[in-house]
GUPAVEX-628725 format. One record per residue (C-alpha): residue in three letters; residue number from 1; z, x, y. Coordinates in Angstrom, 3 decimals. Each point is the difference from the previous one (the first is absolute). Last residue first. Layout:
<mipas>
<mipa><r>ALA</r><k>NUM</k><zz>Z</zz><xx>X</xx><yy>Y</yy></mipa>
...
</mipas>
This chain:
<mipas>
<mipa><r>LEU</r><k>254</k><zz>130.953</zz><xx>150.487</xx><yy>77.174</yy></mipa>
<mipa><r>VAL</r><k>253</k><zz>-2.225</zz><xx>-3.065</xx><yy>-0.464</yy></mipa>
<mipa><r>ALA</r><k>252</k><zz>2.986</zz><xx>-1.980</xx><yy>-1.353</yy></mipa>
<mipa><r>LEU</r><k>251</k><zz>1.673</zz><xx>0.089</xx><yy>3.384</yy></mipa>
<mipa><r>GLN</r><k>250</k><zz>3.750</zz><xx>-0.692</xx><yy>-0.081</yy></mipa>
<mipa><r>LEU</r><k>249</k><zz>1.836</zz><xx>-0.101</xx><yy>3.315</yy></mipa>
<mipa><r>ASN</r><k>248</k><zz>3.678</zz><xx>0.837</xx><yy>-0.434</yy></mipa>
<mipa><r>GLU</r><k>247</k><zz>0.261</zz><xx>1.465</xx><yy>3.534</yy></mipa>
<mipa><r>LYS</r><k>246</k><zz>0.346</zz><xx>3.652</xx><yy>-1.105</yy></mipa>
<mipa><r>ALA</r><k>245</k><zz>-2.366</zz><xx>-0.705</xx><yy>-2.878</yy></mipa>
<mipa><r>CYS</r><k>244</k><zz>-2.797</zz><xx>-0.734</xx><yy>2.483</yy></mipa>
<mipa><r>LYS</r><k>243</k><zz>0.332</zz><xx>3.285</xx><yy>1.880</yy></mipa>
<mipa><r>LYS</r><k>242</k><zz>0.301</zz><xx>1.938</xx><yy>-3.302</yy></mipa>
<mipa><r>ARG</r><k>241</k><zz>-3.155</zz><xx>-1.616</xx><yy>-1.382</yy></mipa>
<mipa><r>ILE</r><k>240</k><zz>-1.800</zz><xx>0.916</xx><yy>3.233</yy></mipa>
<mipa><r>ARG</r><k>239</k><zz>1.123</zz><xx>3.644</xx><yy>-0.323</yy></mipa>
<mipa><r>TYR</r><k>238</k><zz>-0.940</zz><xx>0.191</xx><yy>-3.701</yy></mipa>
<mipa><r>ARG</r><k>237</k><zz>-3.471</zz><xx>-1.410</xx><yy>0.629</yy></mipa>
<mipa><r>VAL</r><k>236</k><zz>-0.459</zz><xx>2.406</xx><yy>2.936</yy></mipa>
<mipa><r>THR</r><k>235</k><zz>1.019</zz><xx>2.990</xx><yy>-2.139</yy></mipa>
<mipa><r>ILE</r><k>234</k><zz>-2.438</zz><xx>-0.958</xx><yy>-2.772</yy></mipa>
<mipa><r>VAL</r><k>233</k><zz>-2.778</zz><xx>-0.342</xx><yy>2.604</yy></mipa>
<mipa><r>SER</r><k>232</k><zz>0.955</zz><xx>3.401</xx><yy>1.437</yy></mipa>
<mipa><r>ALA</r><k>231</k><zz>-0.603</zz><xx>1.634</xx><yy>-3.390</yy></mipa>
<mipa><r>PRO</r><k>230</k><zz>-3.627</zz><xx>-1.150</xx><yy>0.174</yy></mipa>
<mipa><r>GLU</r><k>229</k><zz>-0.404</zz><xx>1.997</xx><yy>3.269</yy></mipa>
<mipa><r>VAL</r><k>228</k><zz>-0.919</zz><xx>-2.020</xx><yy>3.067</yy></mipa>
<mipa><r>ASN</r><k>227</k><zz>-3.249</zz><xx>-1.223</xx><yy>1.590</yy></mipa>
<mipa><r>PHE</r><k>226</k><zz>0.962</zz><xx>-3.688</xx><yy>0.033</yy></mipa>
<mipa><r>ILE</r><k>225</k><zz>-3.115</zz><xx>-1.120</xx><yy>-1.885</yy></mipa>
<mipa><r>LEU</r><k>224</k><zz>0.048</zz><xx>2.996</xx><yy>-2.360</yy></mipa>
<mipa><r>SER</r><k>223</k><zz>3.736</zz><xx>-0.026</xx><yy>-0.745</yy></mipa>
<mipa><r>ILE</r><k>222</k><zz>-0.295</zz><xx>-3.675</xx><yy>-0.934</yy></mipa>
<mipa><r>ASP</r><k>221</k><zz>-2.965</zz><xx>0.836</xx><yy>-2.251</yy></mipa>
<mipa><r>LYS</r><k>220</k><zz>2.006</zz><xx>2.703</xx><yy>-1.770</yy></mipa>
<mipa><r>GLY</r><k>219</k><zz>2.918</zz><xx>-2.393</xx><yy>-0.444</yy></mipa>
<mipa><r>ASP</r><k>218</k><zz>-2.206</zz><xx>-2.570</xx><yy>-1.729</yy></mipa>
<mipa><r>MET</r><k>217</k><zz>0.020</zz><xx>-3.402</xx><yy>1.664</yy></mipa>
<mipa><r>ASP</r><k>216</k><zz>2.069</zz><xx>-2.570</xx><yy>-1.868</yy></mipa>
<mipa><r>ILE</r><k>215</k><zz>-0.827</zz><xx>-2.837</xx><yy>2.425</yy></mipa>
<mipa><r>ALA</r><k>214</k><zz>3.680</zz><xx>-0.237</xx><yy>0.984</yy></mipa>
<mipa><r>PHE</r><k>213</k><zz>0.342</zz><xx>3.785</xx><yy>0.328</yy></mipa>
<mipa><r>CYS</r><k>212</k><zz>-2.808</zz><xx>0.033</xx><yy>2.570</yy></mipa>
<mipa><r>ILE</r><k>211</k><zz>1.622</zz><xx>-2.924</xx><yy>1.821</yy></mipa>
<mipa><r>ILE</r><k>210</k><zz>3.335</zz><xx>1.859</xx><yy>0.000</yy></mipa>
<mipa><r>TYR</r><k>209</k><zz>-1.716</zz><xx>3.072</xx><yy>1.466</yy></mipa>
<mipa><r>LYS</r><k>208</k><zz>-1.391</zz><xx>-2.035</xx><yy>2.884</yy></mipa>
<mipa><r>MET</r><k>207</k><zz>3.410</zz><xx>-1.611</xx><yy>0.455</yy></mipa>
<mipa><r>ASP</r><k>206</k><zz>1.687</zz><xx>3.383</xx><yy>0.340</yy></mipa>
<mipa><r>MET</r><k>205</k><zz>-2.559</zz><xx>0.872</xx><yy>2.690</yy></mipa>
<mipa><r>GLY</r><k>204</k><zz>0.958</zz><xx>-3.138</xx><yy>1.931</yy></mipa>
<mipa><r>THR</r><k>203</k><zz>3.643</zz><xx>1.002</xx><yy>-0.256</yy></mipa>
<mipa><r>ILE</r><k>202</k><zz>2.688</zz><xx>-1.485</xx><yy>-2.262</yy></mipa>
<mipa><r>LYS</r><k>201</k><zz>3.507</zz><xx>0.287</xx><yy>1.425</yy></mipa>
<mipa><r>VAL</r><k>200</k><zz>1.702</zz><xx>-2.499</xx><yy>-2.320</yy></mipa>
<mipa><r>ASN</r><k>199</k><zz>2.765</zz><xx>-1.722</xx><yy>1.958</yy></mipa>
<mipa><r>THR</r><k>198</k><zz>-2.270</zz><xx>-2.801</xx><yy>1.206</yy></mipa>
<mipa><r>ASN</r><k>197</k><zz>-0.453</zz><xx>-1.401</xx><yy>-3.519</yy></mipa>
<mipa><r>GLN</r><k>196</k><zz>-2.420</zz><xx>-2.883</xx><yy>0.503</yy></mipa>
<mipa><r>TYR</r><k>195</k><zz>-2.694</zz><xx>2.590</xx><yy>0.652</yy></mipa>
<mipa><r>ILE</r><k>194</k><zz>0.118</zz><xx>1.448</xx><yy>-3.503</yy></mipa>
<mipa><r>SER</r><k>193</k><zz>0.121</zz><xx>-3.195</xx><yy>-2.055</yy></mipa>
<mipa><r>GLU</r><k>192</k><zz>-2.752</zz><xx>-1.567</xx><yy>2.108</yy></mipa>
<mipa><r>PHE</r><k>191</k><zz>-2.341</zz><xx>2.958</xx><yy>-0.302</yy></mipa>
<mipa><r>LEU</r><k>190</k><zz>-0.156</zz><xx>-0.133</xx><yy>-3.812</yy></mipa>
<mipa><r>LYS</r><k>189</k><zz>-0.488</zz><xx>-3.757</xx><yy>0.244</yy></mipa>
<mipa><r>HIS</r><k>188</k><zz>-3.520</zz><xx>0.965</xx><yy>1.089</yy></mipa>
<mipa><r>ASP</r><k>187</k><zz>-1.163</zz><xx>0.348</xx><yy>-3.602</yy></mipa>
<mipa><r>LEU</r><k>186</k><zz>-3.113</zz><xx>2.204</xx><yy>0.169</yy></mipa>
<mipa><r>LYS</r><k>185</k><zz>-3.125</zz><xx>-1.601</xx><yy>-1.494</yy></mipa>
<mipa><r>ALA</r><k>184</k><zz>-2.462</zz><xx>1.452</xx><yy>2.543</yy></mipa>
<mipa><r>LEU</r><k>183</k><zz>1.802</zz><xx>3.334</xx><yy>-0.254</yy></mipa>
<mipa><r>ARG</r><k>182</k><zz>-0.605</zz><xx>0.000</xx><yy>-3.754</yy></mipa>
<mipa><r>GLU</r><k>181</k><zz>-3.740</zz><xx>-0.503</xx><yy>0.539</yy></mipa>
<mipa><r>LEU</r><k>180</k><zz>-0.042</zz><xx>2.828</xx><yy>2.550</yy></mipa>
<mipa><r>TYR</r><k>179</k><zz>1.761</zz><xx>2.309</xx><yy>-2.463</yy></mipa>
<mipa><r>THR</r><k>178</k><zz>-2.496</zz><xx>-0.788</xx><yy>-2.753</yy></mipa>
<mipa><r>LYS</r><k>177</k><zz>-2.974</zz><xx>0.592</xx><yy>2.322</yy></mipa>
<mipa><r>LYS</r><k>176</k><zz>1.429</zz><xx>3.394</xx><yy>0.997</yy></mipa>
<mipa><r>ILE</r><k>175</k><zz>0.276</zz><xx>0.924</xx><yy>-3.675</yy></mipa>
<mipa><r>ASP</r><k>174</k><zz>-3.664</zz><xx>-0.888</xx><yy>-0.522</yy></mipa>
<mipa><r>LYS</r><k>173</k><zz>-1.125</zz><xx>1.998</xx><yy>3.073</yy></mipa>
<mipa><r>GLU</r><k>172</k><zz>2.041</zz><xx>3.205</xx><yy>-0.489</yy></mipa>
<mipa><r>ILE</r><k>171</k><zz>2.480</zz><xx>0.452</xx><yy>2.859</yy></mipa>
<mipa><r>ILE</r><k>170</k><zz>-1.644</zz><xx>1.577</xx><yy>3.048</yy></mipa>
<mipa><r>SER</r><k>169</k><zz>1.892</zz><xx>-2.283</xx><yy>2.402</yy></mipa>
<mipa><r>ASP</r><k>168</k><zz>-1.430</zz><xx>-2.388</xx><yy>2.607</yy></mipa>
<mipa><r>SER</r><k>167</k><zz>0.478</zz><xx>-3.100</xx><yy>-2.153</yy></mipa>
<mipa><r>VAL</r><k>166</k><zz>3.494</zz><xx>1.124</xx><yy>-1.008</yy></mipa>
<mipa><r>ILE</r><k>165</k><zz>1.099</zz><xx>0.438</xx><yy>3.631</yy></mipa>
<mipa><r>GLN</r><k>164</k><zz>-1.583</zz><xx>-3.279</xx><yy>1.107</yy></mipa>
<mipa><r>VAL</r><k>163</k><zz>1.565</zz><xx>-1.943</xx><yy>-2.872</yy></mipa>
<mipa><r>ILE</r><k>162</k><zz>3.332</zz><xx>1.668</xx><yy>0.806</yy></mipa>
<mipa><r>SER</r><k>161</k><zz>-0.148</zz><xx>-1.302</xx><yy>3.574</yy></mipa>
<mipa><r>LEU</r><k>160</k><zz>-1.062</zz><xx>-3.424</xx><yy>-1.213</yy></mipa>
<mipa><r>PRO</r><k>159</k><zz>3.034</zz><xx>-0.071</xx><yy>-2.318</yy></mipa>
<mipa><r>LEU</r><k>158</k><zz>2.225</zz><xx>0.884</xx><yy>2.974</yy></mipa>
<mipa><r>VAL</r><k>157</k><zz>-1.243</zz><xx>-2.483</xx><yy>2.577</yy></mipa>
<mipa><r>GLY</r><k>156</k><zz>-0.022</zz><xx>-3.611</xx><yy>-1.173</yy></mipa>
<mipa><r>THR</r><k>155</k><zz>3.046</zz><xx>0.238</xx><yy>-2.236</yy></mipa>
<mipa><r>MET</r><k>154</k><zz>1.908</zz><xx>1.599</xx><yy>2.847</yy></mipa>
<mipa><r>THR</r><k>153</k><zz>-0.825</zz><xx>-2.634</xx><yy>2.595</yy></mipa>
<mipa><r>LYS</r><k>152</k><zz>0.658</zz><xx>-2.926</xx><yy>-2.328</yy></mipa>
<mipa><r>TYR</r><k>151</k><zz>3.389</zz><xx>1.427</xx><yy>-1.038</yy></mipa>
<mipa><r>ALA</r><k>150</k><zz>1.045</zz><xx>0.694</xx><yy>3.580</yy></mipa>
<mipa><r>GLU</r><k>149</k><zz>-0.952</zz><xx>-3.534</xx><yy>1.030</yy></mipa>
<mipa><r>GLN</r><k>148</k><zz>1.977</zz><xx>-1.487</xx><yy>-2.888</yy></mipa>
<mipa><r>TRP</r><k>147</k><zz>2.961</zz><xx>2.281</xx><yy>0.599</yy></mipa>
<mipa><r>LYS</r><k>146</k><zz>0.529</zz><xx>-0.741</xx><yy>3.676</yy></mipa>
<mipa><r>GLY</r><k>145</k><zz>3.559</zz><xx>1.398</xx><yy>0.048</yy></mipa>
<mipa><r>LYS</r><k>144</k><zz>-0.554</zz><xx>1.941</xx><yy>3.236</yy></mipa>
<mipa><r>ARG</r><k>143</k><zz>0.229</zz><xx>3.254</xx><yy>-1.986</yy></mipa>
<mipa><r>ALA</r><k>142</k><zz>-2.682</zz><xx>-1.369</xx><yy>-2.337</yy></mipa>
<mipa><r>LEU</r><k>141</k><zz>-2.277</zz><xx>-0.741</xx><yy>2.948</yy></mipa>
<mipa><r>ALA</r><k>140</k><zz>0.395</zz><xx>3.577</xx><yy>1.250</yy></mipa>
<mipa><r>LYS</r><k>139</k><zz>-0.731</zz><xx>1.454</xx><yy>-3.464</yy></mipa>
<mipa><r>ALA</r><k>138</k><zz>-3.067</zz><xx>-2.217</xx><yy>-0.458</yy></mipa>
<mipa><r>ARG</r><k>137</k><zz>-1.313</zz><xx>0.953</xx><yy>3.441</yy></mipa>
<mipa><r>ILE</r><k>136</k><zz>0.428</zz><xx>3.715</xx><yy>-0.761</yy></mipa>
<mipa><r>ILE</r><k>135</k><zz>-2.031</zz><xx>-0.323</xx><yy>-3.215</yy></mipa>
<mipa><r>GLY</r><k>134</k><zz>-2.695</zz><xx>-2.148</xx><yy>1.589</yy></mipa>
<mipa><r>VAL</r><k>133</k><zz>-0.433</zz><xx>2.318</xx><yy>2.980</yy></mipa>
<mipa><r>GLY</r><k>132</k><zz>-0.381</zz><xx>2.978</xx><yy>-2.330</yy></mipa>
<mipa><r>ALA</r><k>131</k><zz>-2.716</zz><xx>-1.784</xx><yy>-1.991</yy></mipa>
<mipa><r>GLN</r><k>130</k><zz>-1.784</zz><xx>-0.982</xx><yy>3.220</yy></mipa>
<mipa><r>MET</r><k>129</k><zz>0.256</zz><xx>3.603</xx><yy>1.225</yy></mipa>
<mipa><r>GLU</r><k>128</k><zz>-1.632</zz><xx>1.331</xx><yy>-3.166</yy></mipa>
<mipa><r>LYS</r><k>127</k><zz>-2.770</zz><xx>-2.569</xx><yy>0.280</yy></mipa>
<mipa><r>ALA</r><k>126</k><zz>-0.636</zz><xx>0.962</xx><yy>3.642</yy></mipa>
<mipa><r>ALA</r><k>125</k><zz>-0.123</zz><xx>3.714</xx><yy>-0.818</yy></mipa>
<mipa><r>ASN</r><k>124</k><zz>-2.468</zz><xx>-0.738</xx><yy>-2.809</yy></mipa>
<mipa><r>ALA</r><k>123</k><zz>-2.227</zz><xx>-1.987</xx><yy>2.376</yy></mipa>
<mipa><r>GLU</r><k>122</k><zz>0.128</zz><xx>2.843</xx><yy>2.533</yy></mipa>
<mipa><r>ASN</r><k>121</k><zz>-0.957</zz><xx>2.587</xx><yy>-2.638</yy></mipa>
<mipa><r>THR</r><k>120</k><zz>-2.874</zz><xx>-2.190</xx><yy>-1.188</yy></mipa>
<mipa><r>ARG</r><k>119</k><zz>-1.618</zz><xx>-0.339</xx><yy>3.429</yy></mipa>
<mipa><r>SER</r><k>118</k><zz>-1.225</zz><xx>-3.172</xx><yy>1.694</yy></mipa>
<mipa><r>PHE</r><k>117</k><zz>3.354</zz><xx>-1.756</xx><yy>0.084</yy></mipa>
<mipa><r>TRP</r><k>116</k><zz>-0.153</zz><xx>-3.063</xx><yy>2.241</yy></mipa>
<mipa><r>GLU</r><k>115</k><zz>3.196</zz><xx>-0.065</xx><yy>2.008</yy></mipa>
<mipa><r>LEU</r><k>114</k><zz>1.715</zz><xx>-2.896</xx><yy>1.783</yy></mipa>
<mipa><r>GLU</r><k>113</k><zz>1.857</zz><xx>-1.184</xx><yy>-3.126</yy></mipa>
<mipa><r>LEU</r><k>112</k><zz>1.517</zz><xx>3.474</xx><yy>-0.367</yy></mipa>
<mipa><r>MET</r><k>111</k><zz>1.585</zz><xx>-0.246</xx><yy>3.447</yy></mipa>
<mipa><r>ASP</r><k>110</k><zz>1.677</zz><xx>-3.315</xx><yy>-0.848</yy></mipa>
<mipa><r>LEU</r><k>109</k><zz>1.337</zz><xx>1.594</xx><yy>-3.203</yy></mipa>
<mipa><r>ALA</r><k>108</k><zz>1.808</zz><xx>2.697</xx><yy>1.969</yy></mipa>
<mipa><r>LYS</r><k>107</k><zz>1.377</zz><xx>-2.544</xx><yy>2.476</yy></mipa>
<mipa><r>ASP</r><k>106</k><zz>1.387</zz><xx>-2.086</xx><yy>-2.873</yy></mipa>
<mipa><r>LEU</r><k>105</k><zz>1.675</zz><xx>3.109</xx><yy>-1.446</yy></mipa>
<mipa><r>TYR</r><k>104</k><zz>1.528</zz><xx>0.792</xx><yy>3.396</yy></mipa>
<mipa><r>LEU</r><k>103</k><zz>1.525</zz><xx>-3.488</xx><yy>0.206</yy></mipa>
<mipa><r>LEU</r><k>102</k><zz>1.292</zz><xx>0.130</xx><yy>-3.596</yy></mipa>
<mipa><r>ILE</r><k>101</k><zz>1.867</zz><xx>3.251</xx><yy>0.705</yy></mipa>
<mipa><r>SER</r><k>100</k><zz>1.405</zz><xx>-1.357</xx><yy>3.258</yy></mipa>
<mipa><r>ASP</r><k>99</k><zz>1.330</zz><xx>-3.082</xx><yy>-1.817</yy></mipa>
<mipa><r>ASN</r><k>98</k><zz>1.477</zz><xx>2.102</xx><yy>-2.823</yy></mipa>
<mipa><r>GLN</r><k>97</k><zz>2.017</zz><xx>2.344</xx><yy>2.191</yy></mipa>
<mipa><r>GLU</r><k>96</k><zz>2.654</zz><xx>0.417</xx><yy>-2.731</yy></mipa>
<mipa><r>PRO</r><k>95</k><zz>-2.276</zz><xx>2.552</xx><yy>-1.667</yy></mipa>
<mipa><r>TYR</r><k>94</k><zz>0.710</zz><xx>2.611</xx><yy>2.706</yy></mipa>
<mipa><r>ASN</r><k>93</k><zz>-1.036</zz><xx>3.278</xx><yy>-1.670</yy></mipa>
<mipa><r>ASN</r><k>92</k><zz>-2.744</zz><xx>-0.584</xx><yy>-2.545</yy></mipa>
<mipa><r>ASP</r><k>91</k><zz>-1.029</zz><xx>-3.471</xx><yy>1.162</yy></mipa>
<mipa><r>LEU</r><k>90</k><zz>0.158</zz><xx>1.071</xx><yy>3.653</yy></mipa>
<mipa><r>ALA</r><k>89</k><zz>-2.265</zz><xx>3.007</xx><yy>-0.603</yy></mipa>
<mipa><r>ARG</r><k>88</k><zz>-2.376</zz><xx>-2.105</xx><yy>-2.121</yy></mipa>
<mipa><r>ALA</r><k>87</k><zz>-0.294</zz><xx>-2.713</xx><yy>2.655</yy></mipa>
<mipa><r>MET</r><k>86</k><zz>-0.687</zz><xx>2.678</xx><yy>2.615</yy></mipa>
<mipa><r>PHE</r><k>85</k><zz>-2.582</zz><xx>1.615</xx><yy>-2.278</yy></mipa>
<mipa><r>TYR</r><k>84</k><zz>-1.788</zz><xx>-3.338</xx><yy>-0.434</yy></mipa>
<mipa><r>TYR</r><k>83</k><zz>-0.184</zz><xx>-0.617</xx><yy>3.755</yy></mipa>
<mipa><r>ALA</r><k>82</k><zz>-1.797</zz><xx>3.291</xx><yy>0.752</yy></mipa>
<mipa><r>TYR</r><k>81</k><zz>-1.973</zz><xx>-0.403</xx><yy>-3.253</yy></mipa>
<mipa><r>GLY</r><k>80</k><zz>-1.532</zz><xx>-3.223</xx><yy>1.267</yy></mipa>
<mipa><r>HIS</r><k>79</k><zz>-1.183</zz><xx>1.650</xx><yy>3.190</yy></mipa>
<mipa><r>MET</r><k>78</k><zz>-1.744</zz><xx>2.672</xx><yy>-2.084</yy></mipa>
<mipa><r>TRP</r><k>77</k><zz>-1.545</zz><xx>-2.843</xx><yy>-2.040</yy></mipa>
<mipa><r>TYR</r><k>76</k><zz>-1.441</zz><xx>-1.327</xx><yy>3.269</yy></mipa>
<mipa><r>ARG</r><k>75</k><zz>-2.279</zz><xx>3.014</xx><yy>0.325</yy></mipa>
<mipa><r>SER</r><k>74</k><zz>-1.308</zz><xx>2.090</xx><yy>2.918</yy></mipa>
<mipa><r>LEU</r><k>73</k><zz>3.014</zz><xx>0.142</xx><yy>2.247</yy></mipa>
<mipa><r>GLU</r><k>72</k><zz>-0.669</zz><xx>-1.047</xx><yy>3.586</yy></mipa>
<mipa><r>ASP</r><k>71</k><zz>-0.302</zz><xx>-3.763</xx><yy>-0.268</yy></mipa>
<mipa><r>LEU</r><k>70</k><zz>3.692</zz><xx>-0.672</xx><yy>-0.675</yy></mipa>
<mipa><r>HIS</r><k>69</k><zz>1.165</zz><xx>2.504</xx><yy>2.599</yy></mipa>
<mipa><r>ASN</r><k>68</k><zz>3.501</zz><xx>-1.161</xx><yy>0.934</yy></mipa>
<mipa><r>GLU</r><k>67</k><zz>0.829</zz><xx>-1.448</xx><yy>-3.417</yy></mipa>
<mipa><r>VAL</r><k>66</k><zz>-1.686</zz><xx>2.782</xx><yy>-1.967</yy></mipa>
<mipa><r>LEU</r><k>65</k><zz>1.563</zz><xx>2.893</xx><yy>1.884</yy></mipa>
<mipa><r>ASP</r><k>64</k><zz>3.426</zz><xx>-1.630</xx><yy>0.349</yy></mipa>
<mipa><r>ILE</r><k>63</k><zz>0.046</zz><xx>-0.640</xx><yy>-3.759</yy></mipa>
<mipa><r>ASN</r><k>62</k><zz>-0.862</zz><xx>3.656</xx><yy>-0.526</yy></mipa>
<mipa><r>LYS</r><k>61</k><zz>2.921</zz><xx>1.100</xx><yy>2.154</yy></mipa>
<mipa><r>ARG</r><k>60</k><zz>2.258</zz><xx>-2.421</xx><yy>-1.887</yy></mipa>
<mipa><r>VAL</r><k>59</k><zz>-0.717</zz><xx>1.839</xx><yy>-3.272</yy></mipa>
<mipa><r>TYR</r><k>58</k><zz>0.848</zz><xx>3.289</xx><yy>1.683</yy></mipa>
<mipa><r>LEU</r><k>57</k><zz>3.364</zz><xx>-1.304</xx><yy>1.234</yy></mipa>
<mipa><r>ILE</r><k>56</k><zz>0.684</zz><xx>-1.641</xx><yy>-3.387</yy></mipa>
<mipa><r>LEU</r><k>55</k><zz>-0.090</zz><xx>3.404</xx><yy>-1.695</yy></mipa>
<mipa><r>SER</r><k>54</k><zz>2.304</zz><xx>1.544</xx><yy>2.595</yy></mipa>
<mipa><r>ASP</r><k>53</k><zz>2.442</zz><xx>-2.920</xx><yy>-0.413</yy></mipa>
<mipa><r>VAL</r><k>52</k><zz>-0.010</zz><xx>0.556</xx><yy>-3.765</yy></mipa>
<mipa><r>LEU</r><k>51</k><zz>0.766</zz><xx>3.677</xx><yy>0.610</yy></mipa>
<mipa><r>PRO</r><k>50</k><zz>3.049</zz><xx>-1.010</xx><yy>2.074</yy></mipa>
<mipa><r>TYR</r><k>49</k><zz>0.800</zz><xx>-2.375</xx><yy>-2.903</yy></mipa>
<mipa><r>ASP</r><k>48</k><zz>0.277</zz><xx>2.678</xx><yy>-2.706</yy></mipa>
<mipa><r>THR</r><k>47</k><zz>0.356</zz><xx>-2.278</xx><yy>-3.036</yy></mipa>
<mipa><r>THR</r><k>46</k><zz>2.543</zz><xx>0.935</xx><yy>-2.682</yy></mipa>
<mipa><r>GLY</r><k>45</k><zz>-0.122</zz><xx>1.357</xx><yy>-3.567</yy></mipa>
<mipa><r>TYR</r><k>44</k><zz>0.131</zz><xx>3.629</xx><yy>1.154</yy></mipa>
<mipa><r>LYS</r><k>43</k><zz>-2.958</zz><xx>1.566</xx><yy>-1.836</yy></mipa>
<mipa><r>LYS</r><k>42</k><zz>-2.079</zz><xx>-3.114</xx><yy>-0.742</yy></mipa>
<mipa><r>LYS</r><k>41</k><zz>0.688</zz><xx>-1.412</xx><yy>3.471</yy></mipa>
<mipa><r>LYS</r><k>40</k><zz>-0.938</zz><xx>3.338</xx><yy>1.562</yy></mipa>
<mipa><r>GLU</r><k>39</k><zz>-3.291</zz><xx>0.206</xx><yy>-1.927</yy></mipa>
<mipa><r>ALA</r><k>38</k><zz>-0.941</zz><xx>-3.608</xx><yy>0.811</yy></mipa>
<mipa><r>LEU</r><k>37</k><zz>0.787</zz><xx>0.502</xx><yy>3.689</yy></mipa>
<mipa><r>VAL</r><k>36</k><zz>-2.021</zz><xx>3.228</xx><yy>0.101</yy></mipa>
<mipa><r>VAL</r><k>35</k><zz>-3.012</zz><xx>-1.740</xx><yy>-1.555</yy></mipa>
<mipa><r>GLU</r><k>34</k><zz>0.178</zz><xx>-3.002</xx><yy>2.348</yy></mipa>
<mipa><r>PHE</r><k>33</k><zz>0.471</zz><xx>2.319</xx><yy>2.993</yy></mipa>
<mipa><r>TYR</r><k>32</k><zz>-3.196</zz><xx>1.894</xx><yy>-0.834</yy></mipa>
<mipa><r>ASN</r><k>31</k><zz>-1.958</zz><xx>-3.232</xx><yy>-0.505</yy></mipa>
<mipa><r>HIS</r><k>30</k><zz>1.057</zz><xx>-1.210</xx><yy>3.467</yy></mipa>
<mipa><r>LYS</r><k>29</k><zz>-0.914</zz><xx>3.368</xx><yy>1.549</yy></mipa>
<mipa><r>ILE</r><k>28</k><zz>-3.460</zz><xx>-0.133</xx><yy>-1.612</yy></mipa>
<mipa><r>LEU</r><k>27</k><zz>-0.491</zz><xx>-3.591</xx><yy>1.174</yy></mipa>
<mipa><r>ASN</r><k>26</k><zz>1.066</zz><xx>0.868</xx><yy>3.548</yy></mipa>
<mipa><r>TYR</r><k>25</k><zz>-2.564</zz><xx>2.820</xx><yy>0.060</yy></mipa>
<mipa><r>GLN</r><k>24</k><zz>-2.698</zz><xx>-2.310</xx><yy>-1.417</yy></mipa>
<mipa><r>TYR</r><k>23</k><zz>0.643</zz><xx>-2.619</xx><yy>2.681</yy></mipa>
<mipa><r>LEU</r><k>22</k><zz>0.050</zz><xx>2.652</xx><yy>2.738</yy></mipa>
<mipa><r>SER</r><k>21</k><zz>-3.353</zz><xx>1.302</xx><yy>-1.246</yy></mipa>
<mipa><r>GLN</r><k>20</k><zz>-1.355</zz><xx>-3.562</xx><yy>-0.085</yy></mipa>
<mipa><r>LYS</r><k>19</k><zz>1.103</zz><xx>-0.483</xx><yy>3.612</yy></mipa>
<mipa><r>ILE</r><k>18</k><zz>-1.661</zz><xx>3.254</xx><yy>1.091</yy></mipa>
<mipa><r>ILE</r><k>17</k><zz>-3.192</zz><xx>-0.874</xx><yy>-1.899</yy></mipa>
<mipa><r>ILE</r><k>16</k><zz>-0.058</zz><xx>-3.432</xx><yy>1.647</yy></mipa>
<mipa><r>LEU</r><k>15</k><zz>0.380</zz><xx>1.454</xx><yy>3.484</yy></mipa>
<mipa><r>LYS</r><k>14</k><zz>-2.694</zz><xx>2.601</xx><yy>-0.627</yy></mipa>
<mipa><r>ARG</r><k>13</k><zz>-2.375</zz><xx>-2.711</xx><yy>-1.214</yy></mipa>
<mipa><r>GLU</r><k>12</k><zz>0.705</zz><xx>-2.088</xx><yy>3.092</yy></mipa>
<mipa><r>ASP</r><k>11</k><zz>-0.820</zz><xx>2.958</xx><yy>2.242</yy></mipa>
<mipa><r>ILE</r><k>10</k><zz>-3.267</zz><xx>0.703</xx><yy>-1.859</yy></mipa>
<mipa><r>GLY</r><k>9</k><zz>-1.213</zz><xx>-3.614</xx><yy>0.033</yy></mipa>
<mipa><r>LEU</r><k>8</k><zz>0.314</zz><xx>-2.263</xx><yy>-3.032</yy></mipa>
<mipa><r>ASP</r><k>7</k><zz>-2.442</zz><xx>-1.152</xx><yy>-2.694</yy></mipa>
<mipa><r>GLY</r><k>6</k><zz>0.512</zz><xx>3.093</xx><yy>-2.193</yy></mipa>
<mipa><r>ILE</r><k>5</k><zz>3.742</zz><xx>-0.751</xx><yy>-0.196</yy></mipa>
<mipa><r>GLU</r><k>4</k><zz>-0.684</zz><xx>-3.331</xx><yy>-1.700</yy></mipa>
<mipa><r>LYS</r><k>3</k><zz>1.187</zz><xx>-2.974</xx><yy>2.032</yy></mipa>
<mipa><r>ILE</r><k>2</k><zz>2.760</zz><xx>-2.246</xx><yy>-1.314</yy></mipa>
<mipa><r>MET</r><k>1</k><zz>-1.016</zz><xx>-3.662</xx><yy>-0.401</yy></mipa>
</mipas>
């Protein structure tokens, strides 16, 4: 069991605070590189791999922190995120490294199983990570040709993620109830048709929108739960439809 900071001596507390500060610094740098990479790829259409290597450097620094000092960071979910971000970096930039991706995802989940979440913000962070882990795992399994496992993983994670988002939203109570009932009856064959076509570059966020379209959620409510402008929802629908049409994938929900 990890000690609480208040239970430690002054020197130990200083050491933990220093390590947590390093962790947060590395996290900020990692997030910065992710944003710059996305902007450059959008502008030039190619991946800047020197930048990718910089991103992975800071992710590895956090893995070194949590692996070498497992009892000296205050929460196991922080350890889990160190592994999760490595899996995400590889998935985004070196997707052929499927075995490494799956290994880091397993390590992330192992850390979550060791934690008892006493605070709401920690529990929400853990749920968000579990959803992200599931999405990346499904993509890696699909690339390895393990369609059945990928299908089971995705159908178990994404609808639950949307259920959580809708449940926590400020959508009017009766309408929220209707959406949750529709989510409970969602036809999971929707996922199968998408993930059996490896050429369609559907992201986890795309899938969240597709689920909302599938349950006939109003565009204004979609914009509310994802914190975007209503016009952006129309743009996203069009973009996903275009992705699918390019590979002759027909989705009635679009």
